N, CA, C and O atoms as CSV, one atom per row, in Angstrom:
chain,resi,resn,atom,element,x,y,z
A,1,UNK,N,N,110.941,137.884,33.143
A,1,UNK,CA,C,110.875,136.436,33.088
A,1,UNK,C,C,109.964,135.942,34.214
A,1,UNK,O,O,110.169,136.320,35.368
A,2,UNK,N,N,108.961,135.107,33.913
A,2,UNK,CA,C,108.039,134.644,34.964
A,2,UNK,C,C,108.712,133.650,35.908
A,2,UNK,O,O,109.577,132.865,35.519
A,3,UNK,N,N,108.278,133.719,37.157
A,3,UNK,CA,C,108.814,132.794,38.150
A,3,UNK,C,C,108.249,131.399,37.912
A,3,UNK,O,O,107.116,131.269,37.449
A,4,UNK,N,N,109.012,130.357,38.218
A,4,UNK,CA,C,108.454,129.003,38.080
A,4,UNK,C,C,107.383,128.771,39.146
A,4,UNK,O,O,107.461,129.301,40.254
A,5,UNK,N,N,106.382,127.966,38.785
A,5,UNK,CA,C,105.292,127.684,39.725
A,5,UNK,C,C,105.776,126.782,40.840
A,5,UNK,O,O,106.566,125.863,40.624
A,6,UNK,N,N,105.292,127.061,42.027
A,6,UNK,CA,C,105.562,126.186,43.163
A,6,UNK,C,C,104.260,125.479,43.496
A,6,UNK,O,O,103.246,126.116,43.784
A,7,UNK,N,N,104.300,124.187,43.454
A,7,UNK,CA,C,103.086,123.419,43.670
A,7,UNK,C,C,102.907,123.098,45.145
A,7,UNK,O,O,103.869,122.840,45.868
A,8,UNK,N,N,101.665,123.121,45.565
A,8,UNK,CA,C,101.336,122.800,46.946
A,8,UNK,C,C,100.929,121.335,47.031
A,8,UNK,O,O,100.314,120.795,46.112
A,9,UNK,N,N,101.278,120.707,48.135
A,9,UNK,CA,C,100.852,119.335,48.379
A,9,UNK,C,C,99.472,119.360,49.013
A,9,UNK,O,O,99.165,120.237,49.820
A,10,UNK,N,N,98.647,118.399,48.643
A,10,UNK,CA,C,97.303,118.341,49.223
A,10,UNK,C,C,97.308,117.470,50.472
A,10,UNK,O,O,97.957,116.425,50.518
A,11,UNK,N,N,96.580,117.915,51.472
A,11,UNK,CA,C,96.389,117.105,52.670
A,11,UNK,C,C,95.286,116.098,52.403
A,11,UNK,O,O,94.337,116.386,51.674
A,12,UNK,N,N,95.411,114.929,52.987
A,12,UNK,CA,C,94.401,113.884,52.830
A,12,UNK,C,C,93.196,114.247,53.691
A,12,UNK,O,O,93.319,114.382,54.908
A,13,UNK,N,N,92.037,114.406,53.064
A,13,UNK,CA,C,90.886,114.927,53.809
A,13,UNK,C,C,90.394,113.942,54.861
A,13,UNK,O,O,89.894,114.369,55.902
A,14,UNK,N,N,90.517,112.644,54.628
A,14,UNK,CA,C,90.123,111.668,55.641
A,14,UNK,C,C,91.032,111.725,56.856
A,14,UNK,O,O,90.571,111.611,57.991
A,15,UNK,N,N,92.319,111.903,56.616
A,15,UNK,CA,C,93.269,111.999,57.726
A,15,UNK,C,C,93.082,113.309,58.485
A,15,UNK,O,O,93.263,113.357,59.702
A,16,UNK,N,N,92.721,114.372,57.765
A,16,UNK,CA,C,92.473,115.660,58.422
A,16,UNK,C,C,91.362,115.533,59.453
A,16,UNK,O,O,91.440,116.112,60.537
A,17,UNK,N,N,90.322,114.766,59.107
A,17,UNK,CA,C,89.181,114.618,60.010
A,17,UNK,C,C,89.498,113.712,61.194
A,17,UNK,O,O,88.934,113.895,62.273
A,18,UNK,N,N,90.383,112.743,61.016
A,18,UNK,CA,C,90.566,111.705,62.026
A,18,UNK,C,C,91.729,111.942,62.986
A,18,UNK,O,O,91.741,111.385,64.084
A,19,UNK,N,N,92.700,112.753,62.593
A,19,UNK,CA,C,93.895,112.917,63.413
A,19,UNK,C,C,94.108,114.382,63.757
A,19,UNK,O,O,93.763,115.280,62.988
A,20,UNK,N,N,94.686,114.599,64.930
A,20,UNK,CA,C,94.932,115.955,65.409
A,20,UNK,C,C,96.401,116.050,65.810
A,20,UNK,O,O,96.951,115.104,66.374
A,21,UNK,N,N,97.031,117.171,65.527
A,21,UNK,CA,C,98.439,117.358,65.874
A,21,UNK,C,C,98.523,118.191,67.146
A,21,UNK,O,O,97.909,119.254,67.246
A,22,UNK,N,N,99.285,117.701,68.114
A,22,UNK,CA,C,99.450,118.433,69.365
A,22,UNK,C,C,100.485,119.539,69.176
A,22,UNK,O,O,101.110,119.641,68.120
A,23,UNK,N,N,100.657,120.349,70.186
A,23,UNK,CA,C,101.633,121.428,70.104
A,23,UNK,C,C,103.054,120.928,69.947
A,23,UNK,O,O,103.888,121.606,69.347
A,24,UNK,N,N,103.341,119.745,70.479
A,24,UNK,CA,C,104.682,119.174,70.368
A,24,UNK,C,C,104.918,118.423,69.080
A,24,UNK,O,O,105.997,117.865,68.879
A,25,UNK,N,N,103.918,118.397,68.191
A,25,UNK,CA,C,104.085,117.725,66.906
A,25,UNK,C,C,103.678,116.266,66.894
A,25,UNK,O,O,103.893,115.577,65.897
A,26,UNK,N,N,103.091,115.774,67.988
A,26,UNK,CA,C,102.637,114.386,68.019
A,26,UNK,C,C,101.209,114.306,67.499
A,26,UNK,O,O,100.463,115.285,67.547
A,27,UNK,N,N,100.841,113.141,67.007
A,27,UNK,CA,C,99.497,112.927,66.485
A,27,UNK,C,C,98.644,112.227,67.527
A,27,UNK,O,O,99.116,111.340,68.237
A,28,UNK,N,N,97.375,112.633,67.613
A,28,UNK,CA,C,96.423,111.939,68.469
A,28,UNK,C,C,95.254,111.475,67.624
A,28,UNK,O,O,95.010,111.993,66.535
A,29,UNK,N,N,94.534,110.489,68.145
A,29,UNK,CA,C,93.379,109.948,67.433
A,29,UNK,C,C,92.291,109.640,68.440
A,29,UNK,O,O,92.541,109.556,69.642
A,30,UNK,N,N,91.070,109.471,67.931
A,30,UNK,CA,C,89.959,109.078,68.794
A,30,UNK,C,C,89.939,107.568,68.939
A,30,UNK,O,O,90.444,106.847,68.079
A,31,UNK,N,N,89.359,107.094,70.021
A,31,UNK,CA,C,89.168,105.658,70.200
A,31,UNK,C,C,87.894,105.234,69.491
A,31,UNK,O,O,87.066,106.069,69.129
A,32,UNK,N,N,87.745,103.954,69.300
A,32,UNK,CA,C,86.547,103.429,68.673
A,32,UNK,C,C,85.420,103.236,69.678
A,32,UNK,O,O,85.547,103.631,70.836
A,33,UNK,N,N,84.334,102.638,69.248
A,33,UNK,CA,C,83.183,102.257,70.079
A,33,UNK,C,C,82.398,103.452,70.595
A,33,UNK,O,O,81.792,103.355,71.662
A,34,UNK,N,N,82.383,104.570,69.888
A,34,UNK,CA,C,81.683,105.740,70.408
A,34,UNK,C,C,80.647,106.273,69.430
A,34,UNK,O,O,80.095,107.348,69.660
A,35,UNK,N,N,80.369,105.558,68.352
A,35,UNK,CA,C,79.472,106.135,67.357
A,35,UNK,C,C,77.991,105.896,67.681
A,35,UNK,O,O,77.161,106.765,67.415
A,36,UNK,N,N,77.649,104.744,68.244
A,36,UNK,CA,C,76.238,104.477,68.556
A,36,UNK,C,C,76.165,103.358,69.587
A,36,UNK,O,O,77.193,102.828,70.010
A,37,UNK,N,N,74.941,102.998,69.993
A,37,UNK,CA,C,74.678,101.956,70.996
A,37,UNK,C,C,75.340,102.278,72.345
A,37,UNK,O,O,76.022,101.436,72.929
A,38,UNK,N,N,75.126,103.503,72.823
A,38,UNK,CA,C,75.736,103.907,74.085
A,38,UNK,C,C,75.007,103.346,75.298
A,38,UNK,O,O,75.589,103.231,76.376
A,39,UNK,N,N,73.747,103.001,75.129
A,39,UNK,CA,C,72.944,102.650,76.288
A,39,UNK,C,C,73.453,101.386,76.975
A,39,UNK,O,O,73.361,101.258,78.196
A,40,UNK,N,N,73.981,100.470,76.201
A,40,UNK,CA,C,74.434,99.216,76.798
A,40,UNK,C,C,75.882,99.278,77.283
A,40,UNK,O,O,76.404,98.286,77.793
A,41,UNK,N,N,76.535,100.429,77.129
A,41,UNK,CA,C,77.926,100.544,77.555
A,41,UNK,C,C,77.990,101.182,78.942
A,41,UNK,O,O,77.179,102.044,79.281
A,42,UNK,N,N,78.953,100.750,79.725
A,42,UNK,CA,C,79.123,101.299,81.069
A,42,UNK,C,C,79.616,102.736,80.993
A,42,UNK,O,O,80.263,103.133,80.024
A,43,UNK,N,N,79.302,103.512,82.026
A,43,UNK,CA,C,79.731,104.910,82.063
A,43,UNK,C,C,81.252,105.001,82.080
A,43,UNK,O,O,81.830,105.900,81.468
A,44,UNK,N,N,81.902,104.072,82.780
A,44,UNK,CA,C,83.367,104.087,82.834
A,44,UNK,C,C,83.958,103.842,81.449
A,44,UNK,O,O,84.962,104.453,81.083
A,45,UNK,N,N,83.340,102.955,80.687
A,45,UNK,CA,C,83.810,102.681,79.328
A,45,UNK,C,C,83.658,103.914,78.459
A,45,UNK,O,O,84.562,104.247,77.693
A,46,UNK,N,N,82.534,104.591,78.567
A,46,UNK,CA,C,82.303,105.785,77.756
A,46,UNK,C,C,83.285,106.897,78.118
A,46,UNK,O,O,83.735,107.635,77.242
A,47,UNK,N,N,83.620,107.021,79.405
A,47,UNK,CA,C,84.605,108.024,79.806
A,47,UNK,C,C,85.977,107.695,79.229
A,47,UNK,O,O,86.680,108.577,78.736
A,48,UNK,N,N,86.349,106.425,79.295
A,48,UNK,CA,C,87.644,106.001,78.754
A,48,UNK,C,C,87.725,106.251,77.258
A,48,UNK,O,O,88.737,106.732,76.747
A,49,UNK,N,N,86.655,105.919,76.571
A,49,UNK,CA,C,86.638,106.002,75.114
A,49,UNK,C,C,86.641,107.450,74.645
A,49,UNK,O,O,87.086,107.737,73.534
A,50,UNK,N,N,86.152,108.366,75.473
A,50,UNK,CA,C,86.045,109.748,75.028
A,50,UNK,C,C,87.400,110.455,75.001
A,50,UNK,O,O,87.524,111.517,74.390
A,51,UNK,N,N,88.419,109.884,75.653
A,51,UNK,CA,C,89.747,110.518,75.649
A,51,UNK,C,C,90.501,110.193,74.369
A,51,UNK,O,O,90.244,109.176,73.724
A,52,UNK,N,N,91.425,111.058,74.011
A,52,UNK,CA,C,92.226,110.835,72.801
A,52,UNK,C,C,93.447,109.985,73.132
A,52,UNK,O,O,93.957,110.014,74.252
A,53,UNK,N,N,93.899,109.237,72.149
A,53,UNK,CA,C,95.072,108.381,72.291
A,53,UNK,C,C,96.192,108.883,71.392
A,53,UNK,O,O,95.913,109.429,70.324
A,54,UNK,N,N,97.445,108.717,71.787
A,54,UNK,CA,C,98.522,109.025,70.842
A,54,UNK,C,C,98.582,107.960,69.753
A,54,UNK,O,O,98.271,106.793,69.993
A,55,UNK,N,N,98.977,108.366,68.573
A,55,UNK,CA,C,99.097,107.446,67.446
A,55,UNK,C,C,100.376,106.635,67.617
A,55,UNK,O,O,101.375,107.142,68.126
A,56,UNK,N,N,100.342,105.383,67.194
A,56,UNK,CA,C,101.506,104.515,67.268
A,56,UNK,C,C,102.659,105.096,66.453
A,56,UNK,O,O,102.444,105.688,65.395
A,57,UNK,N,N,103.878,104.924,66.948
A,57,UNK,CA,C,105.056,105.461,66.254
A,57,UNK,C,C,105.225,104.843,64.871
A,57,UNK,O,O,105.801,105.471,63.982
A,58,UNK,N,N,104.733,103.625,64.676
A,58,UNK,CA,C,104.850,102.978,63.369
A,58,UNK,C,C,103.985,103.674,62.320
A,58,UNK,O,O,104.276,103.583,61.128
A,59,UNK,N,N,102.927,104.367,62.743
A,59,UNK,CA,C,102.024,105.027,61.800
A,59,UNK,C,C,102.387,106.482,61.534
A,59,UNK,O,O,101.823,107.099,60.630
A,60,UNK,N,N,103.309,107.036,62.293
A,60,UNK,CA,C,103.638,108.458,62.155
A,60,UNK,C,C,104.214,108.801,60.784
A,60,UNK,O,O,103.815,109.820,60.220
A,61,UNK,N,N,105.136,108.007,60.205
A,61,UNK,CA,C,105.637,108.374,58.867
A,61,UNK,C,C,104.536,108.445,57.813
A,61,UNK,O,O,104.574,109.304,56.932
A,62,UNK,N,N,103.566,107.558,57.898
A,62,UNK,CA,C,102.455,107.582,56.946
A,62,UNK,C,C,101.621,108.842,57.134
A,62,UNK,O,O,101.197,109.462,56.158
A,63,UNK,N,N,101.385,109.220,58.385
A,63,UNK,CA,C,100.606,110.430,58.648
A,63,UNK,C,C,101.345,111.685,58.200
A,63,UNK,O,O,100.716,112.649,57.761
A,64,UNK,N,N,102.667,111.685,58.305
A,64,UNK,CA,C,103.437,112.838,57.829
A,64,UNK,C,C,103.272,113.019,56.322
A,64,UNK,O,O,103.249,114.145,55.827
A,65,UNK,N,N,103.155,111.892,55.585
A,65,UNK,CA,C,102.921,111.997,54.145
A,65,UNK,C,C,101.501,112.448,53.849
A,65,UNK,O,O,101.281,113.228,52.922
A,66,UNK,N,N,100.530,111.967,54.629
A,66,UNK,CA,C,99.136,112.323,54.378
A,66,UNK,C,C,98.833,113.765,54.782
A,66,UNK,O,O,97.982,114.416,54.176
A,67,UNK,N,N,99.526,114.259,55.798
A,67,UNK,CA,C,99.305,115.624,56.284
A,67,UNK,C,C,100.625,116.395,56.200
A,67,UNK,O,O,101.290,116.582,57.219
A,68,UNK,N,N,101.010,116.841,55.014
A,68,UNK,CA,C,102.348,117.415,54.835
A,68,UNK,C,C,102.586,118.718,55.592
A,68,UNK,O,O,103.738,119.040,55.885
A,69,UNK,N,N,101.551,119.473,55.916
A,69,UNK,CA,C,101.749,120.763,56.578
A,69,UNK,C,C,101.404,120.701,58.055
A,69,UNK,O,O,101.006,121.709,58.639
A,70,UNK,N,N,101.548,119.535,58.667
A,70,UNK,CA,C,101.153,119.373,60.062
A,70,UNK,C,C,102.265,119.750,61.034
A,70,UNK,O,O,102.032,119.739,62.243
A,71,UNK,N,N,103.445,120.078,60.564
A,71,UNK,CA,C,104.560,120.403,61.461
A,71,UNK,C,C,104.437,121.780,62.047
A,71,UNK,O,O,105.297,122.201,62.821
């Protein structure tokens, strides 16, 4: 008797590119203002923007649905 198929959930490819899961299971994201026009921005601003931020707790349930295998 054949085994029933087990279906895999797909990860959202846009969320895969934009969010990263830390070792503790938290999500991080990049800040904005870093894609172009760097010349007019202060060096301190560019340093601040280059660091990752934790994702808001209100958005975590949505990210868990978009990235089902992130645990």
